[in-house]
Z-matrix of the N, CA and C atoms (Angstrom, degrees):
N
C 1 1.458
C 2 1.533 1 108.89
N 3 1.331 2 116.06 1 126.14
C 4 1.459 3 118.21 2 177.73
C 5 1.528 4 110.37 3 -90.95
N 6 1.318 5 115.61 4 175.66
C 7 1.469 6 120.82 5 -174.91
C 8 1.522 7 111.57 6 -60.56
N 9 1.350 8 117.88 7 -42.21
C 10 1.465 9 118.82 8 -176.86
C 11 1.531 10 110.95 9 -65.24
N 12 1.356 11 118.24 10 -35.89
C 13 1.462 12 119.57 11 176.03
C 14 1.521 13 110.66 12 -63.72
N 15 1.325 14 116.76 13 -39.78
C 16 1.465 15 120.36 14 179.14
C 17 1.520 16 110.51 15 -63.27
N 18 1.334 17 116.28 16 -41.25
C 19 1.468 18 119.81 17 179.66
C 20 1.522 19 110.05 18 -63.76
N 21 1.344 20 117.09 19 -44.60
C 22 1.465 21 121.05 20 179.33
C 23 1.523 22 110.03 21 -59.24
N 24 1.345 23 116.72 22 -45.36
C 25 1.457 24 120.03 23 -177.33
C 26 1.524 25 112.14 24 -66.72
N 27 1.326 26 116.53 25 -37.24
C 28 1.459 27 119.50 26 -177.19
C 29 1.519 28 112.44 27 -72.49
N 30 1.326 29 116.78 28 -35.51
C 31 1.457 30 118.65 29 -171.53
C 32 1.515 31 113.37 30 -73.90
N 33 1.325 32 118.24 31 -36.68
C 34 1.463 33 122.24 32 -176.45
C 35 1.524 34 110.34 33 43.61
N 36 1.310 35 115.14 34 58.53
C 37 1.457 36 121.72 35 -179.14
C 38 1.522 37 111.34 36 -58.78
N 39 1.327 38 116.23 37 144.13
C 40 1.457 39 120.24 38 166.66
C 41 1.520 40 106.39 39 -128.77
N 42 1.316 41 115.40 40 104.23
C 43 1.469 42 120.38 41 -176.49
C 44 1.520 43 112.56 42 -99.18
N 45 1.332 44 118.45 43 15.73
C 46 1.469 45 119.55 44 174.28
C 47 1.528 46 108.72 45 -56.83
N 48 1.326 47 115.90 46 142.61
C 49 1.471 48 122.81 47 -179.69
C 50 1.532 49 111.99 48 63.45
N 51 1.326 50 116.46 49 29.87
C 52 1.464 51 123.44 50 173.43
C 53 1.522 52 108.87 51 -120.38
N 54 1.329 53 115.46 52 160.15
C 55 1.457 54 120.36 53 167.94
C 56 1.522 55 108.40 54 -93.23
N 57 1.304 56 115.18 55 138.30
C 58 1.459 57 123.72 56 170.25
C 59 1.524 58 104.23 57 -106.27
N 60 1.324 59 117.15 58 118.59
C 61 1.466 60 121.57 59 -175.06
C 62 1.525 61 108.28 60 -113.82
N 63 1.329 62 116.06 61 125.18
C 64 1.463 63 119.90 62 179.63
C 65 1.526 64 109.25 63 -62.50
N 66 1.335 65 116.15 64 133.95
C 67 1.463 66 119.84 65 174.87
C 68 1.526 67 108.80 66 -57.63
N 69 1.341 68 117.49 67 143.35
C 70 1.469 69 119.93 68 -176.52
C 71 1.524 70 113.75 69 -53.98
N 72 1.333 71 118.42 70 -29.38
C 73 1.457 72 120.29 71 -178.52
C 74 1.524 73 114.72 72 -86.93
N 75 1.350 74 118.10 73 1.27
C 76 1.462 75 119.55 74 -176.14
C 77 1.532 76 110.49 75 -65.78
N 78 1.337 77 115.82 76 122.69
C 79 1.465 78 120.59 77 -176.87
C 80 1.525 79 112.39 78 -97.35
N 81 1.327 80 118.10 79 -0.18
C 82 1.455 81 121.59 80 -178.44
C 83 1.533 82 110.35 81 -56.40
N 84 1.350 83 118.68 82 126.20
C 85 1.461 84 120.09 83 -176.32
C 86 1.528 85 113.60 84 -67.19
N 87 1.328 86 117.43 85 -23.68
C 88 1.466 87 120.17 86 179.71
C 89 1.522 88 111.04 87 -87.00
N 90 1.340 89 117.30 88 -44.95
C 91 1.460 90 119.91 89 -171.32
C 92 1.529 91 115.15 90 -107.45
N 93 1.316 92 118.74 91 -9.49
C 94 1.464 93 119.84 92 177.78
C 95 1.530 94 111.02 93 -57.46
N 96 1.332 95 117.06 94 131.62
C 97 1.468 96 121.56 95 178.36
C 98 1.517 97 115.44 96 76.40
N 99 1.338 98 116.82 97 14.18
C 100 1.466 99 118.21 98 -175.84
C 101 1.525 100 113.26 99 -100.88
N 102 1.331 101 113.52 100 158.13
C 103 1.461 102 123.42 101 167.79
C 104 1.521 103 105.08 102 -119.71
N 105 1.325 104 116.25 103 128.47
C 106 1.465 105 121.42 104 -179.33
C 107 1.519 106 108.63 105 -117.14
N 108 1.332 107 116.09 106 128.87
C 109 1.459 108 120.22 107 172.15
C 110 1.519 109 107.09 108 -86.97
N 111 1.335 110 116.09 109 120.80
C 112 1.465 111 120.98 110 -176.25
C 113 1.531 112 110.15 111 -83.85
N 114 1.335 113 115.18 112 121.26
C 115 1.463 114 121.48 113 -178.23
C 116 1.521 115 112.94 114 -94.02
N 117 1.330 116 115.65 115 -31.12
C 118 1.467 117 119.10 116 -178.13
C 119 1.524 118 108.44 117 -153.54
N 120 1.329 119 115.86 118 140.07
C 121 1.462 120 120.66 119 178.04
C 122 1.516 121 107.36 120 -154.50
N 123 1.330 122 115.75 121 114.70
C 124 1.458 123 120.07 122 -179.79
C 125 1.525 124 109.03 123 -151.90
N 126 1.304 125 117.05 124 -167.89
C 127 1.469 126 120.67 125 -175.15
C 128 1.529 127 112.67 126 -66.35
N 129 1.322 128 117.65 127 -17.72
C 130 1.468 129 120.76 128 179.86
C 131 1.528 130 112.69 129 -87.22
N 132 1.326 131 117.14 130 -13.89
C 133 1.458 132 120.25 131 -178.83
C 134 1.520 133 111.43 132 142.24
N 135 1.327 134 115.05 133 -160.40
C 136 1.467 135 119.38 134 -176.25
C 137 1.518 136 109.52 135 -147.10
N 138 1.336 137 115.41 136 153.97
C 139 1.459 138 120.91 137 174.62
C 140 1.514 139 110.05 138 -147.39
N 141 1.319 140 115.52 139 149.61
C 142 1.449 141 120.70 140 178.80
C 143 1.515 142 110.47 141 -161.76
N 144 1.334 143 115.82 142 -178.52
C 145 1.464 144 122.35 143 -179.01
C 146 1.525 145 109.61 144 -126.11
N 147 1.332 146 115.88 145 128.71
C 148 1.461 147 120.61 146 172.54
C 149 1.535 148 106.74 147 -66.15
N 150 1.336 149 117.42 148 128.11
C 151 1.468 150 120.28 149 -174.50
C 152 1.530 151 113.49 150 -109.64
N 153 1.338 152 116.97 151 4.51
C 154 1.468 153 117.37 152 -176.46
C 155 1.530 154 113.06 153 -132.89
N 156 1.316 155 117.32 154 26.58
C 157 1.462 156 120.48 155 179.50
C 158 1.534 157 108.42 156 -125.67
N 159 1.345 158 118.56 157 89.88
C 160 1.466 159 120.01 158 -178.57
C 161 1.529 160 111.65 159 -73.67
N 162 1.327 161 116.21 160 148.34
C 163 1.457 162 121.02 161 169.11
C 164 1.532 163 106.86 162 -90.02
N 165 1.324 164 116.41 163 -179.32
C 166 1.469 165 118.21 164 177.41
C 167 1.525 166 111.81 165 -91.16
N 168 1.335 167 117.03 166 13.61
C 169 1.463 168 121.84 167 -179.29
C 170 1.531 169 110.16 168 -107.74
N 171 1.326 170 116.71 169 137.58
C 172 1.464 171 120.40 170 174.98
C 173 1.531 172 109.04 171 -90.96
N 174 1.330 173 115.81 172 167.11
C 175 1.467 174 120.53 173 176.72
C 176 1.524 175 110.04 174 -59.94
N 177 1.341 176 117.77 175 -41.21
C 178 1.469 177 120.92 176 179.14
C 179 1.528 178 111.03 177 -60.86
N 180 1.341 179 117.52 178 -40.98
C 181 1.474 180 120.55 179 179.17
C 182 1.524 181 111.33 180 -67.45
N 183 1.333 182 116.81 181 -38.21
C 184 1.457 183 119.86 182 176.76
C 185 1.523 184 110.20 183 -61.08
N 186 1.325 185 116.17 184 -43.47
C 187 1.459 186 119.88 185 -179.74
C 188 1.523 187 110.82 186 -61.99
N 189 1.335 188 117.43 187 -38.20
C 190 1.470 189 120.19 188 175.78
C 191 1.522 190 110.39 189 -59.15
N 192 1.328 191 116.49 190 -41.98
C 193 1.470 192 121.12 191 -176.73
C 194 1.517 193 112.78 192 -67.61
N 195 1.321 194 117.19 193 -30.43
C 196 1.474 195 119.16 194 -177.56
C 197 1.530 196 111.72 195 -104.16
N 198 1.337 197 115.17 196 16.95
C 199 1.475 198 121.12 197 175.61
C 200 1.522 199 113.53 198 57.56
N 201 1.334 200 115.79 199 41.77
C 202 1.467 201 120.33 200 171.32
C 203 1.523 202 106.39 201 -112.48
N 204 1.297 203 116.72 202 130.16
C 205 1.461 204 120.40 203 -179.47
C 206 1.519 205 108.93 204 -92.44
N 207 1.336 206 115.88 205 123.29
C 208 1.465 207 118.83 206 174.97
C 209 1.521 208 108.26 207 -73.82
N 210 1.320 209 116.08 208 120.31
C 211 1.470 210 119.82 209 176.78
C 212 1.520 211 109.72 210 -67.18
N 213 1.345 212 113.91 211 -36.83
C 214 1.453 213 118.15 212 176.07
C 215 1.527 214 106.60 213 -76.68
N 216 1.306 215 118.04 214 137.35
C 217 1.467 216 120.68 215 -174.34
C 218 1.521 217 109.14 216 -68.06
N 219 1.334 218 118.50 217 114.89
C 220 1.466 219 121.07 218 -172.42
C 221 1.521 220 114.28 219 -56.50
N 222 1.323 221 117.86 220 -39.17
C 223 1.459 222 119.24 221 -175.11
C 224 1.518 223 113.14 222 -73.73
N 225 1.332 224 117.09 223 -21.39
C 226 1.463 225 118.12 224 -178.52
C 227 1.522 226 112.37 225 -103.85
N 228 1.334 227 117.51 226 -13.33
C 229 1.464 228 120.26 227 -176.99
C 230 1.526 229 109.58 228 -103.00
N 231 1.343 230 117.75 229 126.70
C 232 1.458 231 119.69 230 -177.16
C 233 1.530 232 113.97 231 -59.89
N 234 1.329 233 117.50 232 -28.08
C 235 1.461 234 120.06 233 -179.42
C 236 1.529 235 111.14 234 -61.40
N 237 1.317 236 116.89 235 -41.53
C 238 1.462 237 120.67 236 -179.88
C 239 1.519 238 112.84 237 -65.48
N 240 1.336 239 116.55 238 -26.05
C 241 1.465 240 120.76 239 -178.11
C 242 1.525 241 113.50 240 -90.22
N 243 1.332 242 117.22 241 -4.92
C 244 1.468 243 119.21 242 177.72
C 245 1.524 244 110.09 243 -65.52
N 246 1.340 245 116.60 244 145.85
C 247 1.462 246 117.63 245 178.68
C 248 1.528 247 111.51 246 -74.81
N 249 1.323 248 114.88 247 146.70
C 250 1.457 249 120.65 248 166.49
C 251 1.525 250 105.19 249 -78.54
N 252 1.327 251 117.03 250 135.82
C 253 1.459 252 121.15 251 -176.86
C 254 1.524 253 111.70 252 -91.24
N 255 1.326 254 116.01 253 154.37
C 256 1.463 255 121.48 254 165.59
C 257 1.516 256 104.74 255 -83.74
N 258 1.328 257 117.19 256 105.28
C 259 1.461 258 120.66 257 -175.31
C 260 1.510 259 114.46 258 -82.82
N 261 1.342 260 116.16 259 -16.56
C 262 1.450 261 121.06 260 -179.12
C 263 1.516 262 109.92 261 149.03
N 264 1.332 263 116.84 262 173.09
C 265 1.464 264 120.42 263 -172.59
C 266 1.528 265 115.42 264 -83.91
N 267 1.335 266 118.84 265 -5.45
C 268 1.465 267 121.40 266 -178.14
C 269 1.534 268 109.29 267 -88.69
N 270 1.319 269 116.50 268 132.02
C 271 1.476 270 122.97 269 -179.49
C 272 1.530 271 110.71 270 49.65
N 273 1.322 272 115.65 271 54.02
C 274 1.466 273 120.24 272 -175.46
C 275 1.525 274 113.36 273 -75.73
N 276 1.335 275 116.61 274 7.26
C 277 1.461 276 120.29 275 174.35
C 278 1.528 277 111.18 276 -104.91
N 279 1.338 278 117.10 277 5.72
C 280 1.472 279 120.75 278 -178.07
C 281 1.517 280 110.97 279 -121.46
N 282 1.325 281 115.09 280 152.99
C 283 1.458 282 120.64 281 178.08
C 284 1.519 283 111.81 282 -94.53
N 285 1.327 284 115.30 283 145.95
C 286 1.463 285 122.61 284 179.06
C 287 1.520 286 107.68 285 -135.90
N 288 1.332 287 116.71 286 145.22
C 289 1.456 288 120.83 287 -176.06
C 290 1.525 289 109.71 288 -128.02
N 291 1.333 290 115.06 289 124.51
C 292 1.470 291 122.26 290 169.20
C 293 1.511 292 105.54 291 -97.66
N 294 1.315 293 117.88 292 130.45
C 295 1.464 294 117.65 293 -173.90
C 296 1.526 295 111.71 294 -155.78
N 297 1.332 296 114.14 295 162.35
C 298 1.461 297 120.61 296 173.57
C 299 1.522 298 108.39 297 -62.91
N 300 1.336 299 116.05 298 147.88
C 301 1.471 300 120.67 299 -178.15
C 302 1.522 301 110.41 300 -70.80
N 303 1.322 302 115.21 301 83.36
C 304 1.461 303 121.71 302 177.37
C 305 1.520 304 106.48 303 -134.30
N 306 1.322 305 117.36 304 130.15
C 307 1.456 306 120.96 305 177.65
C 308 1.515 307 112.76 306 84.14
N 309 1.329 308 114.73 307 166.28
C 310 1.465 309 122.25 308 178.33
C 311 1.520 310 107.78 309 -117.27
N 312 1.321 311 115.48 310 127.17
C 313 1.455 312 120.46 311 -179.26
C 314 1.524 313 108.66 312 -125.77
N 315 1.331 314 116.71 313 155.08
C 316 1.464 315 119.80 314 -169.21
C 317 1.521 316 113.99 315 -69.65
N 318 1.336 317 118.17 316 -26.62
C 319 1.463 318 118.95 317 -179.69
C 320 1.524 319 110.04 318 -135.46
N 321 1.333 320 115.20 319 84.20
C 322 1.469 321 121.63 320 -178.37
C 323 1.515 322 110.66 321 -125.58
N 324 1.315 323 114.92 322 143.97
C 325 1.454 324 122.42 323 172.67
C 326 1.532 325 106.29 324 -111.55
N 327 1.337 326 116.77 325 118.46
C 328 1.465 327 120.08 326 176.99
C 329 1.523 328 107.82 327 -79.41
N 330 1.336 329 116.66 328 113.35
C 331 1.464 330 121.53 329 -177.51
C 332 1.519 331 110.48 330 -83.74
N 333 1.342 332 115.81 331 -42.71
C 334 1.468 333 121.75 332 -179.09
C 335 1.525 334 107.56 333 -149.44
N 336 1.319 335 116.83 334 -176.41
C 337 1.467 336 119.74 335 177.22
C 338 1.525 337 111.28 336 -63.85
N 339 1.341 338 117.12 337 -23.36
C 340 1.468 339 120.29 338 -176.35
C 341 1.521 340 114.70 339 -102.20
N 342 1.348 341 118.16 340 -24.90
C 343 1.461 342 121.11 341 -166.71
C 344 1.525 343 112.88 342 -127.10
N 345 1.337 344 115.34 343 140.27
C 346 1.463 345 122.07 344 171.51
C 347 1.522 346 109.50 345 -128.43
N 348 1.333 347 114.72 346 157.77
C 349 1.471 348 123.94 347 177.83
C 350 1.520 349 105.62 348 -119.03
N 351 1.340 350 117.20 349 114.50
C 352 1.460 351 121.37 350 -173.83
C 353 1.521 352 110.88 351 -116.14
N 354 1.340 353 114.56 352 136.66
C 355 1.459 354 120.64 353 -177.41
C 356 1.519 355 112.59 354 -115.54
N 357 1.320 356 118.72 355 -0.90
C 358 1.465 357 120.49 356 -175.22
C 359 1.532 358 111.47 357 -94.58
N 360 1.327 359 115.05 358 152.26
C 361 1.466 360 121.83 359 -176.59
C 362 1.531 361 112.21 360 -64.93
N 363 1.339 362 117.70 361 -22.73
C 364 1.463 363 118.69 362 -174.98
C 365 1.528 364 112.86 363 -61.42
N 366 1.339 365 118.25 364 -28.67
C 367 1.471 366 118.41 365 177.87
C 368 1.529 367 109.83 366 -69.96
N 369 1.332 368 117.44 367 -33.36
C 370 1.468 369 119.99 368 177.32
C 371 1.527 370 110.34 369 -68.84
N 372 1.332 371 116.27 370 -37.19
C 373 1.461 372 119.92 371 176.74
C 374 1.525 373 110.69 372 -65.17
N 375 1.342 374 117.00 373 -39.41
C 376 1.471 375 120.70 374 176.02
C 377 1.521 376 110.60 375 -64.12
N 378 1.335 377 115.78 376 -41.59
C 379 1.457 378 120.66 377 178.61
C 380 1.527 379 110.13 378 -62.19
N 381 1.333 380 116.63 379 -42.93
C 382 1.464 381 120.84 380 179.33
C 383 1.529 382 111.26 381 -61.46
N 384 1.333 383 115.99 382 -34.77
C 385 1.461 384 120.75 383 -179.23
C 386 1.528 385 112.37 384 -83.88
N 387 1.340 386 116.52 385 0.36
C 388 1.461 387 119.98 386 179.93
C 389 1.510 388 113.64 387 79.83
N 390 1.348 389 117.55 388 18.33
C 391 1.466 390 121.14 389 -175.10
C 392 1.522 391 113.99 390 -109.04
N 393 1.322 392 118.50 391 -5.92
C 394 1.470 393 120.45 392 -177.34
C 395 1.525 394 110.20 393 -80.04
N 396 1.336 395 117.14 394 162.40
C 397 1.460 396 119.60 395 178.93
C 398 1.529 397 111.77 396 -62.17
N 399 1.321 398 116.31 397 143.26
C 400 1.463 399 120.76 398 178.01
C 401 1.521 400 111.51 399 -70.96
N 402 1.344 401 116.12 400 -29.42
C 403 1.469 402 119.27 401 178.70
C 404 1.518 403 108.05 402 -86.19
N 405 1.327 404 115.63 403 94.63
C 406 1.453 405 119.21 404 178.77
C 407 1.521 406 110.59 405 -152.84
N 408 1.325 407 113.98 406 155.48
C 409 1.456 408 122.75 407 171.87
C 410 1.514 409 106.36 408 -126.48
N 411 1.327 410 115.95 409 134.03
C 412 1.450 411 121.12 410 179.16
C 413 1.517 412 108.06 411 -113.76
N 414 1.332 413 116.34 412 128.69
C 415 1.466 414 119.27 413 -178.70
C 416 1.516 415 110.49 414 -128.19
N 417 1.314 416 113.85 415 160.34
C 418 1.458 417 122.18 416 166.65
C 419 1.525 418 105.08 417 -104.39
N 420 1.329 419 116.30 418 120.90
C 421 1.462 420 120.76 419 -179.22
C 422 1.516 421 113.51 420 81.56
N 423 1.334 422 114.95 421 169.63
C 424 1.465 423 121.31 422 175.66
C 425 1.526 424 108.53 423 -147.19
N 426 1.319 425 115.47 424 172.41
C 427 1.467 426 121.72 425 178.58
C 428 1.524 427 108.16 426 -102.12
N 429 1.332 428 117.00 427 136.26
C 430 1.458 429 119.75 428 -178.97
C 431 1.522 430 111.88 429 -140.80
N 432 1.318 431 115.14 430 150.71
C 433 1.469 432 122.66 431 179.22
C 434 1.513 433 109.23 432 -133.56
N 435 1.330 434 116.18 433 143.21
C 436 1.466 435 120.82 434 173.37
C 437 1.527 436 109.31 435 -74.33
N 438 1.322 437 116.18 436 169.17
C 439 1.466 438 121.66 437 179.18
C 440 1.525 439 110.42 438 -53.09
N 441 1.330 440 116.70 439 127.05
C 442 1.460 441 123.05 440 176.45
C 443 1.523 442 115.40 441 80.27
N 444 1.327 443 117.82 442 -14.26
C 445 1.472 444 120.45 443 -175.98
C 446 1.529 445 112.33 444 -66.29
N 447 1.330 446 117.12 445 -46.09
C 448 1.459 447 119.91 446 -178.93
C 449 1.527 448 110.91 447 -64.72
N 450 1.328 449 117.16 448 -41.23
C 451 1.461 450 120.52 449 179.71
C 452 1.537 451 110.48 450 -58.33
N 453 1.332 452 115.83 451 -40.89
C 454 1.477 453 119.65 452 179.32
C 455 1.524 454 110.81 453 -65.86
N 456 1.337 455 117.21 454 -39.49
C 457 1.469 456 120.68 455 179.09
C 458 1.535 457 110.48 456 -65.18
N 459 1.326 458 117.10 457 -37.01
C 460 1.470 459 120.58 458 178.48
C 461 1.527 460 109.63 459 -67.53
N 462 1.341 461 116.68 460 -44.48
C 463 1.465 462 120.28 461 178.77
C 464 1.529 463 111.79 462 -63.01
N 465 1.332 464 116.57 463 -28.03
C 466 1.464 465 121.19 464 178.88
C 467 1.529 466 111.54 465 -86.08
N 468 1.336 467 116.74 466 15.25
C 469 1.468 468 122.91 467 179.00
C 470 1.518 469 113.38 468 62.54
N 471 1.346 470 116.89 469 35.05
C 472 1.457 471 119.63 470 177.35
C 473 1.513 472 112.98 471 -84.96
N 474 1.349 473 116.66 472 -28.43
C 475 1.459 474 120.50 473 -171.23
C 476 1.526 475 111.19 474 -137.00
N 477 1.316 476 114.83 475 150.43
C 478 1.464 477 123.32 476 167.33
C 479 1.520 478 106.65 477 -107.69
N 480 1.319 479 117.56 478 149.94
C 481 1.461 480 120.47 479 179.44
C 482 1.521 481 109.77 480 -128.12
N 483 1.325 482 114.47 481 147.06
C 484 1.463 483 120.71 482 178.24
C 485 1.531 484 107.12 483 -156.24
N 486 1.348 485 118.40 484 145.22
C 487 1.467 486 118.95 485 176.12
C 488 1.532 487 110.75 486 -54.86
N 489 1.325 488 115.70 487 139.26
C 490 1.468 489 120.75 488 -175.79
C 491 1.526 490 111.18 489 -66.68
N 492 1.318 491 115.00 490 148.24
C 493 1.457 492 123.17 491 175.46
C 494 1.529 493 106.52 492 -121.17
N 495 1.340 494 116.12 493 116.96
C 496 1.459 495 119.81 494 -173.92
C 497 1.520 496 112.87 495 -64.69
N 498 1.329 497 117.61 496 -28.31
C 499 1.466 498 118.20 497 179.67
C 500 1.527 499 110.61 498 -69.52
N 501 1.338 500 117.40 499 -32.77
C 502 1.469 501 119.92 500 175.22
C 503 1.529 502 108.89 501 -65.02
N 504 1.314 503 116.14 502 -40.79
C 505 1.467 504 121.31 503 -175.30
C 506 1.522 505 112.71 504 -72.24
N 507 1.324 506 117.53 505 -42.42
C 508 1.461 507 119.93 506 -171.22
C 509 1.528 508 114.57 507 -107.97
N 510 1.321 509 118.18 508 -28.27
C 511 1.461 510 119.87 509 -172.19
C 512 1.524 511 113.71 510 -105.18
N 513 1.326 512 117.55 511 -18.32
C 514 1.462 513 121.96 512 -177.65
C 515 1.530 514 109.09 513 -88.12
N 516 1.340 515 118.00 514 134.85
C 517 1.473 516 119.45 515 177.33
C 518 1.526 517 110.64 516 -55.30
N 519 1.339 518 116.51 517 145.66
C 520 1.469 519 122.36 518 -174.28
C 521 1.525 520 111.76 519 -51.18
N 522 1.334 521 116.49 520 -44.50
C 523 1.471 522 119.86 521 -174.57
C 524 1.527 523 112.89 522 -71.25
N 525 1.335 524 117.66 523 -12.26
C 526 1.468 525 120.76 524 -179.97
C 527 1.530 526 112.93 525 -102.92
N 528 1.325 527 118.30 526 -1.58
C 529 1.468 528 120.59 527 -172.70
C 530 1.521 529 112.86 528 -68.93
N 531 1.328 530 118.49 529 -34.99
C 532 1.468 531 119.73 530 179.92
C 533 1.522 532 110.02 531 -62.91
N 534 1.345 533 117.30 532 -50.38
C 535 1.468 534 120.88 533 179.89
C 536 1.526 535 111.24 534 -63.40
N 537 1.346 536 116.68 535 -39.31
C 538 1.467 537 120.34 536 -179.81
C 539 1.529 538 110.58 537 -65.36
N 540 1.339 539 117.40 538 -40.31
C 541 1.464 540 120.68 539 178.17
C 542 1.524 541 110.25 540 -66.46
N 543 1.341 542 117.16 541 -40.45
C 544 1.465 543 120.96 542 177.65
C 545 1.526 544 111.08 543 -59.67
N 546 1.328 545 116.67 544 -39.09
C 547 1.482 546 120.02 545 -178.71
C 548 1.518 547 111.17 546 -63.51
N 549 1.349 548 117.52 547 -27.07
C 550 1.466 549 120.45 548 178.73
C 551 1.527 550 111.89 549 -63.39
N 552 1.341 551 116.59 550 -22.60
C 553 1.465 552 120.62 551 -178.08
C 554 1.527 553 111.82 552 -71.58
N 555 1.330 554 117.29 553 -24.14
C 556 1.459 555 120.68 554 176.77
C 557 1.514 556 114.89 555 82.62
N 558 1.340 557 117.65 556 10.93
C 559 1.463 558 120.50 557 175.59
C 560 1.521 559 108.13 558 -151.18
N 561 1.328 560 115.83 559 169.48
C 562 1.459 561 120.66 560 -178.90
C 563 1.525 562 109.14 561 -85.36
N 564 1.344 563 118.05 562 109.38
C 565 1.464 564 120.01 563 -176.63
C 566 1.522 565 113.04 564 -65.64
N 567 1.335 566 118.00 565 -17.54
C 568 1.460 567 119.56 566 178.36
C 569 1.521 568 111.46 567 -68.13
N 570 1.342 569 116.84 568 -14.98
C 571 1.457 570 120.62 569 177.34
C 572 1.535 571 112.10 570 -80.83
N 573 1.326 572 116.49 571 -8.00
C 574 1.462 573 119.91 572 -178.33
C 575 1.523 574 111.33 573 -77.42
N 576 1.318 575 115.21 574 146.77
C 577 1.464 576 119.80 575 173.60
C 578 1.533 577 108.39 576 -73.24
N 579 1.315 578 115.94 577 144.74
C 580 1.463 579 119.92 578 -179.43
C 581 1.516 580 112.12 579 -74.40
N 582 1.318 581 117.93 580 -22.43
C 583 1.449 582 120.23 581 -178.56
C 584 1.523 583 110.18 582 -125.29
N 585 1.317 584 114.65 583 150.67
C 586 1.467 585 119.66 584 178.72
C 587 1.523 586 109.00 585 -66.48
N 588 1.305 587 115.87 586 141.08
C 589 1.467 588 120.10 587 177.24
C 590 1.521 589 111.10 588 -77.61
N 591 1.316 590 116.75 589 151.40
C 592 1.461 591 121.07 590 178.53
C 593 1.522 592 109.13 591 -124.60
N 594 1.331 593 116.20 592 124.98
C 595 1.454 594 119.72 593 -178.74
C 596 1.508 595 110.59 594 -82.85
């Protein structure tokens, strides 16, 4: 066991309800420049949703594709015009919803007192009927890590972490979320070294 494995084992990080922010130098084509809201993090692994990578599809267009009729008129209601996000590369053929804790849905993970992550179609049906929470993000796919994988990426200076701020997630325009999340850190991340130092 090397030192970094010992550090990972000792820390037992729980980054649920945190933002994972890609280091400015990350060149990964999938995760470079992303902010991920972490929904679950435990000894079995981690999962979250990228919150700042829009697709070219709106919520109204997604509903057309899955044969759900929006009761609210899509062209006049801002909710229908919101972009569907690229949530990550895992299960990229399924929809996932991050939302304020309102309503009961058949497959929801309560992340915090304010936020749930729902994977069941019933939340989309509620949304179509105009009954779902207004504070929501809808994505195709999610981001996932096996046990210990995320901890190793953090130790390798791949990610910055900070407690999540709901206004960044729900009220800040998509294209401004990366900078807004960076500001939560309280320092200029461009001053960081791209690689871990070795003594």
